[in-house]
N, C-alpha and C positions, 0 to 999 in steps of 0.2 A: 353363317346365319346367327344373329344374336339371339340369346334366350329371352323368354318372356320376362324373366326377372330383370335383366339388363334394360329392356325396353320400359318396364314399369318404373324402375328407379331413375331413369333418365341419365345414367352414368355411362361414360365411354369405357370400353374394355381396356385393360392395362396395355400399355405400349412398351415393348422391350427397348431399353436405352442402354447404350454401351457405357462402360465404366468411364471412358474419357469424356463423353458427353455429360454424364452425371457429375463428374468432377468439375467441369466448366460451369455447370448450372449452380454448383454449390459456392463458387467463388464470391458472388455478391454478398453472401451472408457471413463470410469470414473476414477477420481483420488482417490488414496488411501490416508489415513490420513498421512502416512509417506511422500508420495510425496507432499502432500499439505503443510506439515511443512518444505519443502525444502530439505528433506533427500532423494535424488534421489535414487530410487531402482536400484540395479544392475541387476535385472532380466529383460528379454525382454518380448515381448507380448506372445511368445509361452510358456515361463515358467509361466507367469501369468495365462494363460489358464489352465495349468496343476495343478495349485494350487488355483483354483477358490473357493473351499470350505473355505479356510482361508481368502480369500478376500471378501467374501460375507458380512461379518460384520465389515470390516475395511474401507468402503468407506467414503470419506471425507464429512464433513458437508458443503453443498453449501453456507450456510450463511457466512462461513468464506472465501469464494473464491472471488477474484475480478470478478465483473460482474456475481456473482453467481445467481442473479435473472433470468438471461437468461436461465440457465440450471437447475434451481430449480425444474421444473416439472419432468425432467428426474430422478433426484436423489430421489425425493419424490415417484415417481412411483416405482423405484427400491426398496426403503425401504418398501413400502406397500406390495410388493410381496415377500420379503425375511424375513419379521418378524423382531422383535426387536433384537438388539444385546445383548450380554451377559452383562447385567447390564450397558450398555452404554446409557446415556440419549440422546435422539434425539432433545431435546428442548433447546439446547445450544444457548445462545445469542451471539451477536457480541462481547460483552465485554469479553467472554471467549475464543475468537479466538486468536491464536498466532499472535503476531505482525509481524512474518516472512512472513505471508501470503500476506501482503499488500505491493504493490509496492510503491516507494516513492511518485509517483504522486497521489496515493489514500489516503495518510496520511493526517489527519487533522492538521492544524497549531495550533489548540487549543484543549484542553480537552473537554470532554462532559460536565463536570461541568461548564467550562467557557462559553460554548455555551448556557447553560441553564440560565445563568444570563442575566438580562435586557441588551439589546444591544449586546448580544453575536454574533448573525448573522452579525451584522454590523461590528464588529471588525474582524470576520473571513473573511468577504468580502474584507476588506481593506488589510488584510494579503495576501489574495490570489491574489488580483489585483497587489500589489507591487511585489509579486513573479513572476507573468506573465510578468511584465515590467522589471524584473531584478533589482529591487530596494530593498534595505533593509528597513524594517519598524522598528519604535521605538514605544513602548507603551507609552512613555512620549510625551505629546502634547506641542504645542508652548505656550499655556496659561493654567492657572488653570481652567478656565471655560470650555475650550475644554475638559479637562480631566473629569470634572463633567458630561458633556453631553455624552461623549463616554463610560465611565465606570459605569454609573448609578448614578443618583442624589438622594437626600433625603434618605440617609442611604441605598443606593443600591436598592431602590424601583423603580418601573416602572409605571410612571403616564403619559400616552400619551396625546398629545395635538391635536388640530385640524389639525396641519400641519405635523403630523408624517408620513402620507402616501404620502408625496411629492415624485415625481419622479425626482431623481437627477442623472439620468444616463448621462446627458449631462454635469455635473459638471467636472471640471478639478481637479484631485487629484495629490498632491505631498507629499505623506506621510499622516499621520493621522492628521496633524495639519492644513490642509488647505481644508478639504472637505467642500462642499458647504452648506449642510443642516444638522446641528448637530443632531437634534432630528428626522430626517427623516429616512426612511428605515424600514425594517421589524424588529419589536421589539416584538417577540412572545416567550413566555416560552414554553418549550417542556414538560411541565408536563402533566400527563394523567388525564383527567376527570376534572369536575368542583371542585372548592374549597369547602370544607366542613366547616360548622360552628362549628363542633366538633373537638377537638384535636385529631390528629392522633397518632398512636403508634410510638415509637421511630424508629423502623425499617422502617415503611412507611415514616416517616419524613426524614430519612436519604436517602433512595433510591429515593424518589421523586425529590431530587435535581439534579438527573442525567438525561440526555436526553434519551428519548426512541428511538430516531432515530440516529443510529450510522454511517450511510453512509455519504460520503463526500457531501458537497454542490455543486451544479452546478457551473461551472466556468463562472462567470458572466462577461460580456464584453459589450462594447458599440456597437451600430449598426455600421457596416462598419469595425469593427476591425477583424483581423484574429485571431481566437482562437487557441492558442497553449498550449500544456500540459506543466506545469511547470517542469523544469529540476531538477535534484538532487541538483544542486548548489542553484537554487532558493528556493527549499524547505528548504535547510539547512540555508539559509539566513533569512527565515521568521518563520519557525516552531520553537517553543520553545523559541523565543526571549522574554525577559521581561525587566522590569526596573532594572537598576543596583542599587547597594546599595547607591551610591552617589545621583542618581536622586530620589530615594525613600526618602532619607533624606530631600532633599529640598522640595519635594512635601508635605511631612508630616509637615515640618516646616511652609509652607505657609498656611496649613489648620488650624494650631493652633495659629499662631501669627496674630492678627487682631486688630481692633480698641478697643476691650475690654481691652487691656493692659493699655490704657490711663485712664481708670476708677479706676485703682488699687491704685494710691496715696491716693484718698479719702477713699478707702477701708482700707488701712493701718491706716489712721486716725481713722476710726471707730473701728478697732480691736486693735490697739496699735502696736508699732514697733516690739517688740520681739515676741509677740503672733502671729502677722500676718506673720512674716518671717518664723517662725517654722511651722505654720499651712499651709502655702502655699506649703512648701516642702512636708508635709504629704499628702495634697490633690493631688499633682502631682504624688506621689508614688502610692496612692490609685487609681488614674485614670489610671495610667499605668497598674496596676494589673488587674483592671476590663476590660480594653481594651484587654489584653491578654486572659482573660476568654472569651470575645466575639469572638476573633479570633479562639479559640478552638471550640466554638460552630459552627462557620462558617465552619470549617473543617469537622464537622459532618453533618451539615445541610446547604447545599450550597444555600443560598437565602439572600434577603435583610433583614434589621432590622425588619420591620413590618411583613413581610412574615414569618420570623423566629418565631415571637410571635404567629402567627396564627397556624403554624404547630405544635408547642409545647404545646400551651395552648388553642387554639381556636380563633374564630373570635373576641371575646371580647378583647383579649390581643393585637391583631393587631390594633384595634381601640384605645386602650389606648396608645400604642407606637406612632401611628400616631398623636394622640392628643397632646402628649408631644412635638413632632416635630413641630406641628402647633404653639403651645404656644411659644416655644423657638424662632422660626423664626419670629413670630409677635413681640416678645419682642426685638429681635435683630434689627428689622426694626424701632421700636419706639425709641430705644436708639440711633440708627443712625440718625433719624430725629431730635431728641433733640440736639445731638452733632452738627449737621449742623446748626440748628437755633441759638445756642449759639455763635458759631464762626462767622456766617454771620452777626449777630447783631453787634459784635465788629468791623468787617470789614466796615460795613455801617457807624457806628458811627465815626470811624477813618476817613473815606472818607468825611463825611459831617461835621466834627467838632462838633458832638453831637447836631446839630441844630434840627434834627427831631428824637425824642425819640419814637421809635416803640417797643412795648412789644415783649417778646419772643413768645407769642401765635401767633402773626401776622406772624413771620418768620417761624413758624411751618406750618401754613396754606398756606403760600406763596409757599411752596415746591410742592404743588399740581400741579402747572403749569408745573413742570418737571416730577413728578412721574406719573401723569395720562397718558400721552402719552407713557412713557416707560413701564408701566405695561400692555399695550396692545400688547407688543412684544410677539410673539408666540414661538420664538426660543431662547434658552439660549445662543446660539452662538453670538447673537447680543450684549451680554455684554462682549465679550472676550477682546477687546482692553481696555475697562474700567477697567476690573479686573487686567490687567497688570499694568496700571497706579496706581491703588490702592495699589498694592504690593510695587511699587517704593516709593509712598508717605508715606506709613507706615514706611518704613525703614528711610526715611528722617526725619519723625516726631520723631521717637525713638532716632535717633542720636542727633537731636536738643535738645530734653528733657534731654538726658544724659549730653550734653554739658552745658546747663544752670544749671542743678543741681550741677555738679561738680564745676562750676564757683561760684555759690552762697555759697556752702559749704567752698570753699577755701577762699573766701573773708569775709563772715559773720559768718561762723560756723553754727552749727545746731540750728534750732529753738526749740520751746518748744514742746517736744514729750513725749508721755507716752508709756510704754512698754505693757500695757494692758488697754483697755477701757471697763470697766464692763457694761456701758450703751448700747453700740452699737455693741458689738463684733459679735453678730449674723448676722449683715448685711455683715460682711466680708465673712462668710461662703458661702453665696449666690453669692457674687461677684467672689470668688475663683472658684466656680463651673462654673460660667458664662465664666471665662477666657479660660478654656480648652474646646473649643466648636468644636473640630474637629472629634467628634465621627462618624459623618455621612460619613466621607471619609475613615475610617479605613478598612472597608470590601472591597471596590473596589480597594484600594491601595494595600492591601496584595495580592489580586488576580493578580496583574500585575508584581510582583517581579519575576525576573529570578531565585532567590535563596530564596524561602519563608522561609527556615529554619533560615535565618539571620534577618527576620523581627523583632523578639523580641529585638535583640540587637540594630537594627536601631531605633526602636520606643523608646527604653530606652534612647538612646543618644539624640533623639529629645526632649523627655520630660525633660531631664536634662538641655538642652539648653533653652527650653521654661521656665522652672522653674527659671533658673538663670536670664533670661530677666525680668520675672515678678517680682521677688524679688528685683532686682536692680532698676527697674523703680519705684516700689512702695516705697521701703525703702529710696532710695536717695531723691525722691521728697518730701516724708513726712518729712524726716530729714531736708531738705532745707527750707521748708515753714511752718512746724509745724502746729499750730492751724489754720493757714490761708489757708491750702490746700483746693483747690476747687474740685468739683465733676468731672470736666473736667480739666485736668492738664494744658492745653493750656492757661487757664485763669490766671494761675500763672506766665506765662512767661512775660518777660518785655513788657509792653503794648506800642502800637504805634510805635514800632521799625519796621524797614523794614523786618528784618529777621523773627520776630514773625508773622507779617501780611502775609508775603509770605507763610510761613508754614501753617498758618491757611487757607489761600485761597486754596492751593493745596490739603491739607488734607480734607477740607470740600467738595471740588468739587468731590474728589474721593469717599467719603462716600455717597454723595448725589446721584451719579450715580450708586452706588452699592446697595442702598436700594431696588430697584426693584429686584436685584439678590437675596437678602435676602427673598423677598416676593414670589419669583418664586415657591418654593415648596409649600407654602400655597395656591397659586392660583391653582396649578396642582392638589393637593390633594382634595381641596374643589370642584373644577370643576368636577372632576371624580365622586364625591359623589352627587353633585347637578344635573349634566347633564350626567347621565350614558348612554353610547352608543349613544350620540347625538353630532355629529360633526357640527361645524359651517363653515366648509370649503366650502361646497356647499349649505348651508342653511343660508341665510342672517338673518332670524329671530333668529335662534339659536346663531349666532355670535353676534348679537346686545344684546341678553340677557346675554351672557358671558361678553361682554364689559361693560355692565351696572353693572354686579356683580363685575367685577374688579374695577370699579370706586368706588362702595360702599366700597369695601375692603380698598382702599386707603384712603377714607374718615374716615373709622373706625380706621385705624392705626394712622392717623394724629390726630383724636380726643383723642385717648389714650395718644398720645404724648403731647398734650396740657395739659391734666390732670396731667401728670407727669413731666412737664418741670421744675418745681422747686423742684422736688423730684427724680432726676435722679438716685442718689445713692440707694434710696429705691426701685425704679423701677427695677434696675439691680439686686438687691438682691432678689426681688420677682421672677423675671424670672429665676435666678439661682436656687433658692430653689424649686420652683414649677415645673419647666420643666427640667432644666439641671441636677439636682440631680437625678431624676428618670432615665434619659437617661444614666447617668454615673455610678450610684451606686446601682440601684435597678434592672433594667432589665437584665444587663449582668450576675450577679450571679444567678438570677432566671432561665435564659435560660441555664446556665451551670449546675445548679442543675437538670434540667429536661433532658438535652440532653447528658451530658458528665459525671457528677459526678457518681462514682461507690462506693468508699469506704465511710465508716461512717464519716471519717474526712472531706472528700470533701463535703459531703452533709451538715454536720454541719457548716462548714466554709461558704458555699454559703448561707445557711439560716441566719447565723449571719450577713453577709454583707448586704443582702437584708433588714433584719430587721433594721439594723443600718441606712441604706439609707432612710427607711420610717420615722424613728425618726428625722433624720436631715431635711428631706423634710418638715415635719410638723412644726418643731421648727423654721427653718429659715423663712418659709413662714409666719407663725404667727407673728414672731418678726418683720418682715419688714412691714406687714400690720398694726400691732398695732402702728407703728411709722409713718404711712403715713400722719397723720394730722399735723406733724411738718414740715412745709415748710421752706426751706432756699434758698431764691432767689440767683442765681449765681452772681458772681462779675461783676460789670459794671463800667468800668473806667470813664464813664461820671458822676458818682456820686461823684468823687473826687473834 
């Protein structure tokens, strides 16, 4: 007997329905797989109800539907009450979903692998913001340092600083080249679980490089802005954009051509004209080949250089790779400090008429007044303008050296040269490896190309140009000055002339202010090891400790520079042999052997290359160290 309430409301009492019946009743409101794929069914709801038995097992996967999380419970309940389909897996991931399911506004402007790299969220945010504002974005930044900060520094590694969690929502953006806080923003990898000290299998190493979260990021905006969904035109203008071949060429060229070129004339003196010219080309070809091996490894294991070593060989390999990076960057800093000290001494002597003779050691230590404050800078963006000046001054310096060399050869002919120097040829090998120091930028640069398939051709062209510059500078200067070739070629330029002094001033200023940039990866890596999970942003004590550590690091670099100020050619050879040779010729073939090589020929080739790299590393390092006691003070025009 129904109650008075039921009679008054006019509602029927609830009827018990079986789960199977409820599941069948739910079918007309669920999308089938064909409809989800965009193939609109020609049947109406009535015909669907008449063929429910066939539709029971063809319901779409909600993971593949826009906003599928809202209706996920309904689909899950339906599946749990209808049983598994005929061999159809219900554990499909978003990576298996058809791209037709996603509306343009839900598409990611970058791939999962790109988001998984250090700074991936940051780059996606800038893409999305530009699309919302109707602007086109370019993956190439206004300066080389901006590129380093945005696409991952230190061979693609992620080494956060105290200021990485700054809130820069109030900064004004005008593309990628002017954002306010370079290292700020979220920099989190989407890898699953903690890092293991044991090497992972190849499948795990490969799959771990992809993000586990496939949904789009929230549409970030500033407070007070009106949030609008990006239109198809906006998506088209931002999604899939990358560096053109031309831009990639110049960015690679800037990463390989540096002040190390000016040490080559002395290196040609140590090796001999013919021997050095031929071997420089061989080193360039070998470097190109190992770089392409590294790129192939990156295509299989999407991560930075050190992280790649950890995934393939274990934690110990990551430490070895990072150790080589540390040694190489410290060596670059020391060579830069010696270069500055030598040229500043000449400038001072020219200005004072040699009345005050101060040694090179003094000028090395005097740089602490500039380096100590600069090394306290937390953001790499702070060196952006300086890096642009350094690029300009490097070009000016190279053009000037070419001009002087050609003038000397046309007026005086060649000096006394040897085609092969049996006493010091091993020093040339280290300097040659030191010259091609752009390995750390290969991985992030290849990830920015709009046409990655053309990267080998672009890199080959860049290496050909760099090899031509290196051989021309080294061979012409050695041919022009012969036995009198100095460790720093500027010392062979006409002394006391306005042109030489101006170039020395500009070049030395640029190198002085970029030495902190060379030390930046050293500071980041060591701070992460010495101060794990300890930020000085809100803790004055921790910040003071880190500042003290940075000051000690500067003192240590300058101390090494004082010890090598009269042996700069040997110091460069040690750096090249002990640090640059492993980075260039040992680790890439080892990684390729572990991650990519399949045939017996590939495995044998990689093993031979790595073994040859080990032999060269030991031989060059031993040869340079054994000659360390032979000091040759740089030329000083005040002695005339």
